[in-house]
C-alpha positions, 0 to 999 in steps of 0.5 A: 775470561779472568779479568774482573769487571767493576760498576759504577755506583752513585750514592743518591740523596735528595738531588735536583735534576740536571740543570741547563748547563748540562747543554752548554759547553762547560768551563774546565779547570784541571788541578795537579799536584806532584807526587801525591799517593792515593791514600795521601788526602784527607778522605782516606785518612783522618790524619791529613787535612785536605777539607777542600779536596774532600769537599770536591769529592763528596759533591762530585765523584771519585774515580777510584782506579786511577793509575798513571805513567811513572814519572813527571815528563811521561805523565805530562806528555800523556795529559798534553797529547792523549797518546802514550808517552814512548811515541812522543819520546818521553821516556824520563822524568829528568828533563835532559837536552831539548831534542831528547826529552821535550815535547816535540814540537810537531805534536798537535796538543790538547790546548791547540785543539781546545782553542780550535774548538772556541775555548780560552786555554792557560797553564800555570805552574809545573810544565817539565816538558822543556819545549815551550807550552804549545798552543795555550793562549796564556802560560806561565811555567816553572823552569824544570822543577822550579823552587818552592821560595821566590821562584822562577817562572818562564813566560812568554815575555822571558823569565821572571822572579816572583817573591813568595812561596811557589803555591801560593804564586801559582795560584795567584797567577791562575786567579789573576787569569781568571779575572783579568786575563782571559776572554769572558765570552769564551769557555776556558780550560786552565790547568794549574800544575803545582810543584808540591809536594815534590821532594825536597817537600819545602812547606810554606810559611803559613804551614811550617807548624802544621802536624807538629804535635801529630805522630803519623801511624807507621806502615806495617812494611816500613822495615820491608826486608823485600823476601817476597820480591826480586832483585829490583825491590832489593836493589834499589836506592829509595830508602828512607833509611839510606837514601833520604838525606838528614839535611836536604831532605829533612831540614837539618841544616847548621851554619857550617852547610851554607856554602853547600849548592844544595843549601843554596838552591833551596834555603839560600833563596829565602829573603831575611824573613822567610828565612827567620820564620824557617829557622824558628820552626826547625830549631827544635827539631835540629836540637832534638836530632843533634842530642837524640843520637838515634841509630838504626830502627829508631833513626828510621822512625824518627826520619819517617815522622820528619818526612811526614810532616813536611810532605803534608804540610806542602799538601795542606798549601795545595789544599788551601789554594785549592779552596781559594779557587773554588771559592773564586768560582763560586763568588763569580758565578762560574761554579755551576758550569765548570768541571773541576778535576783534581789529580796528581801526575804520579803516586808517592811512597810514604814509608810503605816498603821503607821507600820514599819516591816513585817509579815502580809499578807497585801500587803507592806510585802507580795509583793516585787520586782522582776526583771531578765535579760537574755541577748539575751533571754528576750526582754527588757522592759518585763512585767509579770503580773501572780502570782509569788512565791519565791518557784519558784527560785529553779525550775527556776534555775534548769530549766535554768541549764537544770538539772532535777526538783525533783517531790516533789518541789512545785514551777514553773519555770519562764523561760517561762516569761523570753523567752516571753511565757505565759504558760497556766497552770500557777497558779491562787492563792498564799497561805500564812501563818504566824506562829510567835506568841507570838513573837516580833511585836505581829502580830497574826497567820494567813494564806491566799489565793490571786488570783491577785484581792481578798485576804482572810485572817484567823486569826485562833486563833482569829476566824476572816476572812478578805476580801480585793478587791485589785482593789477598795481597794488597800491600804486594809483599809476595809475588805469586809468579812461580805459584802453580795455583796462578799460572793460568792467570800469568798465562792470560796476563802475558797475552794481555801484556802483548795485546797492549803493547801492540795496541800502544805500539810500544817498541821493544826497548833498546838493550842496556849498554854495559848492563850492570845487572848482567855484569853482577850476575843478577 
């Protein structure tokens, strides 16, 4: 058996035994960032300021092997149903026509099931499933990706526009529901789903100067030449060097740009005071860029530093507001019986392989943070190394609520890990599938399997395979697929890939019409 086995480890100190709340149905709060990589929080990198996330991680559990679907809509569909996204018709991250990429209206959703179990339910923030949020008692969600400044919200009463910064507003709305609108006689489940730090990484007014004196260490493979990989890595369109935009992404706007549609969609939404603070914050960077005449690797290095500053400023706002929620729970006597979970819809590249964005099954986009706290039950400092999936959220919440779990859900409840147990029948591998090509960033369609050490990826339109040994090559620089020493591993993983496809009832993908790869002879 080639699968690697992991164990759960708890770090014990002077701990009180589980309190009476362990016998009650807990409140549940899920806090999601958007496009947050596993290493992009402070407990992995001392350069990053996320004290509230770190506090949660130390007082609860880190689930250190959490893997996700590739882009927004599939991930959120899995969260809402506990079923693999292809079964819901959710293949793409871009929300296109209703019938094509919305959450099917006939699907029974997690909030509906929790409502039937007696829970009050709410969602605030990013939704990205096109159809209205079904089954929630309360919902206020962003249309599509939403805006960072002065955002619009869809509500049951119609669309409204709010003044301020989106991360602050989302948490204001969440706290208002907790304080004024929920039924206090019921346990609650609240989803707070952030826009940040999604592209174009627009920081809020409180963090525009954060990190201005910081020089971030460059990834060792910032200038990756992709020689150890196949066609897909070589032909993508997501590099900092070529794809990242100086103006829209890195904020080097000039007065002559103000008539552009991208400018109007972003900076153009700001009021006079917001715009004044923004211009003051970026004027020195703009002058530096205009006067430096950077080229080649020097320009890439400059773009990387600018990118990191804005991306992490957005995360700092998420962390500050997360702290507001934790403080509210503590101040209002709710903390002791609330399970709090922090995670992201998918990971993101911060210069690794010279990239930004997500989509590939490689580590940075496949692997995201997941921390959880259940006071009186989860021992502080718990570390879990089992393979966890975002298919597991729905089953976990139903398990915590003492509700029935439908037999067609495809995840597993992580409740045992929060309780310090290590189930014997936990999964040995996770499945991944990216469908969205041709599309933005030109990442080829692929599927794969990961068993905790070895990762097998199939770019099926290219008829190319890649294998990575994450123990000896954690940065995934050299595929071992053709290495004779790994052929037994390859054959075992191919069998496991087919088993998972059968388990999840994954249909064979339709052939690409006018396949550009085939035409190019790739």
